N, C-alpha and C positions, 0 to 999 in steps of 0.2 A: 509497142503502143509508144507515139511520139510524145515528149512532154514539150514546151515552151515555157521558159523563165518567165515570161510576163503572166503565164497561168498561174505559176507556183508561188509569185509574189503576190498577187492579187487576194491572196487569203489571209494576206498580213493586215492587219487593224492602220487604218490610214494611207497614204502613195507614198510608193516609193518610185524612187527613178535612180535608173543607172546612168547618171550624165561623167561619172567618173573615169569608167571607162571605155574604151573603143568600140565601134561594133565590128567588128574584127573578130576581139574578142568573146565579146556577148555571143556571138555568133557560131565561135569557134566552141563556148562552154555548152552552147545550147547541143551543139551535137556529141558531146561525150557524156549528155543524160540519159542514162537506159532505165529499163526496165528490172525490179528484184523483187517477187513478191507481190503485183501488185501497186510495186509502191516508186516512183523516181529516187537512182540513183547517181552517182557520178565517181569518176577515181581523184583521189585527192593527188594533185600534184606534188606534194611535199612526202606523206608517205604512201602512196601507191595504194592506196585501200581503198571499198568499197565505205563511201559515207551516202548514207541520206541525204538528197538533195533540196535543204530546206532552206528558206532564205540565206540566214546565216553561212553557209555552206556554200552558197554561190558569191556571197558576197567575198568570202573568204578565200575561193578558187580564181574569183577575178583580180585578186589582189597578189594573189602567187603570182601569177600569172604575169602582172604585170610589172612586177618586180623583176622577176626572170628575166624579162623581155626588155625593159628599161635600164636596169643596173645591173643584168647578169650575174 
Protein backbone atom coordinates (compact mmCIF):
# COMPACT_ATOMS: atom_id res chain seq x y z
CA UNK A 1 0.00 0.00 0.00
CA UNK A 2 1.26 3.47 -0.87
CA UNK A 3 0.82 6.30 1.61
CA UNK A 4 0.83 10.01 0.79
CA UNK A 5 1.92 12.61 3.32
CA UNK A 6 -1.02 14.90 2.55
CA UNK A 7 -3.40 12.04 3.37
CA UNK A 8 -1.76 11.50 6.75
CA UNK A 9 -1.76 15.24 7.55
CA UNK A 10 -5.38 15.79 6.53
CA UNK A 11 -6.51 13.69 9.48
CA UNK A 12 -5.24 16.41 11.82
CA UNK A 13 -7.66 19.15 12.87
CA UNK A 14 -6.89 22.40 11.10
CA UNK A 15 -4.89 23.05 7.97
CA UNK A 16 -1.19 22.31 7.95
CA UNK A 17 1.36 22.85 5.24
CA UNK A 18 5.00 21.85 5.02
CA UNK A 19 6.23 25.15 3.57
CA UNK A 20 9.51 25.09 5.54
CA UNK A 21 10.70 22.04 3.63
CA UNK A 22 11.70 21.53 0.01
CA UNK A 23 9.56 19.45 -2.33
CA UNK A 24 12.63 17.26 -2.81
CA UNK A 25 12.71 16.35 0.89
CA UNK A 26 8.94 15.87 1.06
CA UNK A 27 9.08 13.55 -1.95
CA UNK A 28 12.01 11.69 -0.39
CA UNK A 29 10.13 11.15 2.87
CA UNK A 30 7.01 10.01 1.09
CA UNK A 31 9.07 7.24 -0.54
CA UNK A 32 10.31 6.15 2.91
CA UNK A 33 6.81 5.43 4.24
CA UNK A 34 5.94 1.74 4.30
CA UNK A 35 3.13 -0.48 5.54
CA UNK A 36 3.53 -2.33 8.82
CA UNK A 37 0.49 -4.12 10.18
CA UNK A 38 -1.85 -2.08 8.00
CA UNK A 39 -0.50 1.27 9.25
CA UNK A 40 2.03 3.72 7.78
CA UNK A 41 5.52 3.61 9.26
CA UNK A 42 8.89 5.15 8.44
CA UNK A 43 12.48 4.52 9.45
CA UNK A 44 13.81 7.23 11.80
CA UNK A 45 16.92 8.97 10.47
CA UNK A 46 18.18 9.56 14.02
CA UNK A 47 17.66 6.17 15.66
CA UNK A 48 17.18 3.85 12.66
CA UNK A 49 14.01 2.49 14.33
CA UNK A 50 10.63 2.01 12.71
CA UNK A 51 8.20 4.70 13.86
CA UNK A 52 4.51 5.24 13.12
CA UNK A 53 4.16 7.87 10.37
CA UNK A 54 2.03 10.26 12.42
CA UNK A 55 1.99 13.97 11.52
CA UNK A 56 4.42 14.93 14.29
CA UNK A 57 6.84 12.17 13.21
CA UNK A 58 6.67 13.31 9.60
CA UNK A 59 7.65 16.85 10.63
CA UNK A 60 10.37 15.49 12.95
CA UNK A 61 11.92 13.44 10.14
CA UNK A 62 11.79 16.38 7.74
CA UNK A 63 13.64 18.51 10.31
CA UNK A 64 16.28 15.84 10.81
CA UNK A 65 16.76 15.59 7.03
CA UNK A 66 16.98 19.39 6.72
CA UNK A 67 19.54 19.66 9.53
CA UNK A 68 21.68 16.87 8.08
CA UNK A 69 21.65 18.36 4.57
CA UNK A 70 22.04 22.03 5.46
CA UNK A 71 24.30 21.86 8.52
CA UNK A 72 26.04 18.50 8.04
